[in-house]
C-alpha positions as CSV (number, residue, x, y, z in Angstrom):
1,M,43.2,60.2,45.3
2,P,44.1,62.3,48.4
3,S,47.6,61.9,49.7
4,R,50.0,63.1,52.3
5,T,53.7,63.1,52.4
6,V,55.2,63.0,55.8
7,T,58.5,62.4,57.5
8,V,58.8,59.6,60.1
9,G,59.4,61.2,63.4
10,S,60.0,58.4,65.8
11,A,63.6,57.4,66.6
12,S,63.4,53.7,65.8
13,G,61.3,54.6,62.7
14,L,58.2,52.5,61.9
15,H,59.4,49.6,63.8
16,A,58.0,47.8,67.0
17,R,56.0,50.1,69.1
18,P,55.6,53.1,66.7
19,A,54.5,50.6,63.8
20,A,52.1,49.0,66.2
21,L,50.5,52.2,67.2
22,F,50.3,53.4,63.5
23,V,48.7,50.0,62.1
24,A,46.1,50.3,65.1
25,A,44.9,53.8,64.2
26,A,44.9,53.0,60.7
27,A,42.7,49.9,61.3
28,K,40.3,52.5,63.2
29,Q,39.8,54.5,59.9
30,P,36.6,54.4,57.7
31,V,38.7,54.1,54.6
32,K,41.6,52.0,53.4
33,V,44.7,53.7,53.8
34,T,48.1,52.7,51.8
35,I,51.6,53.8,52.8
36,R,54.7,53.8,50.5
37,T,58.3,54.8,50.4
38,G,59.5,56.6,47.6
39,E,58.9,54.6,44.3
40,K,58.2,51.4,46.2
41,R,54.8,49.6,45.9
42,A,52.0,50.9,48.5
43,V,51.1,48.6,51.1
44,P,48.0,48.4,53.4
45,A,48.5,50.5,56.4
46,R,46.4,48.2,58.3
47,S,49.0,45.3,57.9
48,M,51.8,45.1,60.4
49,L,53.9,42.8,58.5
50,S,53.5,45.1,55.2
51,V,54.3,48.2,57.3
52,L,57.4,46.7,59.0
53,S,58.6,45.6,55.3
54,L,59.0,49.3,54.4
55,G,61.8,49.5,56.6
56,A,61.1,53.3,57.3
57,K,63.7,54.8,59.4
58,C,63.8,58.2,61.3
59,G,63.6,60.7,58.7
60,T,62.2,58.7,55.9
61,E,59.4,60.4,53.9
62,V,56.5,58.1,53.4
63,I,53.6,58.6,51.1
64,L,49.9,58.0,52.8
65,E,46.9,57.5,50.3
66,A,43.3,56.9,50.9
67,D,40.1,57.4,49.0
68,G,36.6,57.6,49.8
69,D,34.3,59.6,52.4
70,G,36.8,60.5,55.4
71,A,40.1,60.0,53.4
72,D,41.3,63.3,54.2
73,T,40.3,63.4,57.8
74,A,41.9,59.8,58.0
75,L,45.2,61.0,56.4
76,D,45.4,64.0,58.4
77,E,45.3,61.9,61.5
78,L,47.5,59.2,60.3
79,A,50.2,62.0,59.1
80,D,50.1,63.6,62.4
81,L,51.0,60.4,64.2
82,L,53.9,59.4,61.9
83,A,55.5,62.8,62.4
84,R,55.8,62.5,66.3
85,D,58.3,60.7,68.0
86,L,56.1,57.7,69.1
87,D,59.0,56.3,71.1
88,A,59.0,59.3,73.4
89,D,55.2,59.3,73.7
90,G,54.1,57.0,76.2
């Protein structure tokens, strides 16, 4: 299963606006994507509550995983999004 490890770049971490932007982008992908921190259980990237429950702060490494046609492209797009400071964009 393809995966990407990325460091959260948003100053507020995966909270509020950055989480909403990430979840919206994940929902548009043609494959189901999961996200996790460390050894925690992976959660659906399309679920706002699940993403917020990770408590990922700025600098936290998260692992994105997906399977199926388009998985690599979806993971690249989402990893690029997470690496940016989404608090500053906008």
